[in-house]
N, C-alpha and C positions, 0 to 999 in steps of 0.2 A: 188470932185466927190462923196463923202460920203453923202453930204446933199441932192442931187437929188434922190439918192436911198432911203433915209429915207422918203422923200416926196412921192415918188412913192408908197412905202409900206403903208404909211398913206392914200393915195388916194384909194388904193385897199381896205384897211380895211374899209374906210368910205363908199365906194360903196357897199361892202358886207353888212355892217350894214344897210344901207338904203334899200337894196334889201330884207333883212330879215324883216324889219319893214313893208315894202309894202306888202309882202307876208302875214304877220300876219294880217294886216288890211283887206286884201281881204278875208282871211279865216273867220275872225270875222264877216264881213258884210254879207258874203254868209250864214253862219250859222244863223245869225239873221233873214235874209229873209226867210230861210227855216222854221224856227220855227214859224214865223207868218203865212206863207203860209199853213203849216200843221195844224195850229189851226183852220182854216176855215172849218166849217161844210161841209161834203161831199155833202149832199143834197142841201145846199144853193149854193155851188160852181157849181154843176151839172146844177141846174135850170138856174143860171145866164149865164153859158157858152152856154146852149142851146138857151137862149134868144138872146145872142150876135151873135150866129151863124145864127139865123133867120134874125136878123137885118142886119147883113153883107150881107146875100143873097139878101135882099131887096135892099141894097145899090148897089150891083153889077149889079142887073137887072134894076136899075133906074139911071144909070150913076152917081153914087155917091150921089144922092139926098136922104135925109132922108125922111121917111114917114111924111105926114102933121100932122097926129094925130093917135090915137089908132085905130079908125075905119078903116082907110086906111091900116094900118099895119096888123090888124086882117084879113081883107078881102084878102090881099095878102097871108098871111101865110096859111089860111084855103084853099085857091084855089091852091097854088103852092106847098107848102111843109107842109101839116098838121102834127102836132105832133102825134106820135103813141099812140094808145089807142082806147078804144071803142067809146069815144066821143071826137074828136079832138078839138071842141070848148071849152070844159071843161078843157082839157089838156092845151090849149093855155092860158086860164084864170089863171090856176095854175102857169104858168110861170111868170105871171105878179105880183105875190105876193111873198114876201120874205119868205123863209123857216125858217128864224130865228125870225123875229119879227111879222110875219103874217100880215104885212101891205102891201098895194100896192106899188110896186117899182115906183120910179120916173124915167120915161123913157123919153129920150130926143128926141123930134121930130124936124121937120125942123125949127121951130122958135128959137131954142136955139143955137145960133151961137157959144158961148163960149164953151159949152160942146162938140159940134161937132168938133171944132178945136183941142180939147184935145183928141178926139176919144172916149169919154165916151158914153156908150149906156144907162146905168141905174145905179141907186144908191138906197140904202135902205133909206126909210124916217126916220125910228127910229133907226134901228140897235140894238146893245146891248152894254153892259158895255165896251167892247173892241173897239167899234167904228162902223162905217158903212161900209158895203161892196159896192164896185162898180165894174163894169165890162166894159171893153173897147171893141172896134170893133174886136180885135184879140181874145177875149175870156179870157183875163187875168183878174182874179178876185183878187182884192186887198182890204186891210183893211185900212180905214182912220179914224183918230180921229175926 
């Protein structure tokens, strides 16, 4: 009867050790994600999130179909939900340019099936030393190498 009690104690100790390891792994991964997320420039994040919001609005009003091209997207945005400011067209143009590398964003229109299945709306063309920013349909801005 002594052997099963020792095995039970070892099982409990092993489960506790595994639980602690899992908890530490979660804490490390969450902290890693937060530090990358916090390092993204606030202006770049805000622009990309606003662009994703407009893109998602287009999708919702067109039964999930992406705009054919920039001209179609522009016409929709300026007609339905113009960006705030004195000149909505200029504000819209500003959203199409990365705040970090000052290059036009690559925006995925209806012809790019792979990007659409991944939910990607736009990605920086050049980015910076730490990688390229991309934004998905939910407005999640992430950094990719």
